[in-house]
C-alpha positions as CSV (number, residue, x, y, z in Angstrom):
1,M,-96.4,-106.0,18.4
2,K,-93.3,-103.8,18.0
3,Q,-93.4,-102.5,13.7
4,T,-89.3,-102.3,13.3
5,T,-88.3,-99.3,11.1
6,Q,-84.7,-99.1,9.2
7,S,-82.7,-97.2,11.7
8,D,-84.0,-100.7,14.0
9,L,-82.9,-102.8,12.1
10,V,-78.4,-103.6,12.6
11,T,-77.4,-103.8,8.9
12,K,-73.9,-106.1,8.1
13,Q,-72.2,-102.5,7.2
14,Y,-73.2,-101.6,10.6
15,L,-71.5,-103.9,12.3
16,D,-68.6,-103.9,9.9
17,K,-67.6,-100.3,10.6
18,R,-68.7,-101.2,15.1
19,F,-66.0,-103.7,14.4
20,I,-62.6,-102.3,13.0
21,Q,-63.6,-99.1,15.3
22,E,-62.9,-101.7,18.3
23,R,-60.3,-103.2,16.0
24,K,-58.1,-99.9,15.5
25,Y,-58.9,-99.3,19.3
26,T,-58.5,-102.4,21.2
27,Q,-55.2,-102.3,19.1
28,T,-54.0,-98.8,20.3
29,Y,-55.3,-99.9,23.8
30,I,-52.3,-102.6,23.2
31,D,-49.7,-100.3,22.1
32,G,-50.4,-98.7,24.7
33,K,-49.7,-101.1,27.5
34,F,-46.5,-102.6,25.7
35,D,-44.4,-99.7,25.4
36,A,-45.7,-98.8,29.1
37,L,-45.4,-102.1,29.9
38,M,-41.7,-101.6,27.6
39,K,-40.3,-98.3,29.5
40,Y,-41.4,-99.9,33.1
41,I,-38.5,-102.6,31.2
42,D,-36.2,-100.8,30.0
43,F,-36.2,-98.6,33.9
44,K,-35.9,-101.6,35.7
45,T,-32.7,-102.9,33.3
46,E,-30.8,-99.2,33.0
47,G,-29.1,-100.4,36.2
48,I,-28.1,-103.9,34.7
49,E,-25.9,-102.4,32.4
50,E,-24.5,-99.5,34.3
51,L,-23.7,-102.6,36.4
52,R,-22.2,-105.6,33.3
53,S,-19.2,-102.8,32.5
54,D,-19.1,-102.0,35.7
55,F,-18.1,-106.0,35.9
56,A,-16.4,-106.0,32.5
57,G,-13.4,-103.8,33.9
58,L,-13.8,-105.4,37.5
59,K,-13.6,-108.6,35.3
60,S,-10.9,-107.2,33.0
61,D,-8.1,-106.4,36.0
62,M,-8.7,-109.7,38.1
63,F,-7.9,-111.4,35.1
64,D,-5.2,-109.8,34.8
65,K,-4.0,-109.7,38.3
66,L,-4.2,-112.7,37.7
67,D,-2.3,-113.6,34.4
68,W,1.1,-111.7,36.4
69,L,-0.1,-114.9,39.6
70,I,0.1,-117.1,37.5
71,G,3.5,-116.5,35.4
72,A,4.8,-116.4,39.1
73,Y,3.9,-119.1,40.2
74,Q,5.3,-120.9,37.2
75,R,8.1,-119.6,37.5
76,L,8.4,-120.0,41.2
77,D,7.5,-124.4,40.1
78,E,10.4,-123.8,38.1
79,E,12.6,-123.1,40.7
80,R,11.5,-125.3,42.8
81,I,11.7,-128.1,40.4
82,V,16.0,-127.3,39.3
83,H,16.2,-127.1,43.4
84,A,14.7,-131.3,43.8
85,Q,17.5,-132.0,40.6
86,H,20.2,-130.7,43.0
87,H,18.9,-132.2,46.3
88,E,18.9,-135.7,44.4
89,D,22.4,-135.4,42.7
90,I,23.6,-134.4,46.2
91,N,21.5,-137.2,47.5
92,K,23.5,-139.5,45.0
93,T,26.9,-138.1,45.4
94,T,27.4,-138.0,49.2
95,D,25.1,-142.2,48.9
96,N,29.2,-142.6,46.4
97,H,30.9,-140.9,48.4
98,E,30.1,-142.8,51.6
99,I,30.0,-145.6,49.7
100,R,33.2,-144.7,49.3
101,I,34.1,-143.9,52.0
102,G,32.8,-147.5,54.3
103,Q,35.0,-149.9,51.0
104,L,38.4,-147.8,52.6
105,E,37.3,-147.7,55.8
106,N,37.2,-151.8,55.7
107,H,40.3,-151.6,53.4
108,T,42.0,-150.5,56.2
109,K,40.7,-152.6,58.8
110,V,42.0,-155.6,57.4
111,R,45.6,-154.9,56.9
């Protein structure tokens, strides 16, 4: 059987030192991977931010034009309501005239 010497034994101090080294290596590795991932994400989302700002300008222009269009539509609707009221008044007046003319015609026929 082989004799064990002090250098062949694994001590707690040796394990602690190796654990710390491995943990530092792992942490450095993981940090590097996360940094690379963040750079990749930033690169991929760069165009999205530009698109978002362009869309905000387009949206503002579109709302300005829609505001004008809605205002024009409301004016036309108000004019249509007034016009319809005038037609109703004219129809009432015409109906009233027809009734009165009919009464006059009936009154003159009897004599």
